[in-house]
Every structure is written in C-alpha cells, then in structure tokens.
N, C-alpha and C positions, 0 to 999 in steps of 0.2 A: 656642460659636464665639468665637474671639478675633479682634479687628480689629487689623490692623497698618497703621500709617501711616508715611509718610516722616519722617525726622528733621526737627524744626522748622526747623533751619538750611536744609534743602533747600526747605521751603515758603517761607521768607523770601526765598531767592534767586530762586525763580520769581516771587513777587509783585513783587520789585524789577525783574526782567527784563521782565515783561509789564505793568507799571504803565502805565495809560492807553493800552494797545495794543488794537487790534481785529484779531485774527488773521483772515486770509482763509481761506475754505473754498470748495469747489466747489459747483456747483448741486445735484448729487446729495446732498451732505451737507446743504446748506441746506434741501432739500426735506423732510428729516426733521422740521424744526421748524415749517414753514409750507407750505401748499399752493401758494402763489404767491410764491416768493422773488423779491425785487427787489434788483438790484445798483445801486450809485451810477452816475450817468450817465457818469462819467469812467473807469469800471472795469468789467470783466466778471467781477469777483470778488464774493463775498458775504462779509459780515463778521459776527462775533458778539462780544459783550462778555463 
C-alpha cells in the first residue's frame, strides 16, 4: 500500500491559516473525545487544538 499526502505547500498553508486557532465543534463531535464535554462559559461551542 502506498500513502499519498498533500503537497507540502498545502500543509504549510493550513498551518499558517490555523496557527494558534482553536476551531469550534459541536457537542456531538466533542463527545467523541470525552464523556463530559465542557464549553467555555461565554460560548456554547466546544474547541479543540
């Protein structure tokens, strides 16, 4: 089996775009990572790094 990955330039662009960002996800998605997801008090969204 051969592994194909994106061009390194695409990886660099994504890192630059999302640097220091914490994308938000829904409670259902957050529940996949923990049994009791907690959102910040000022938001109803969940974040991951």
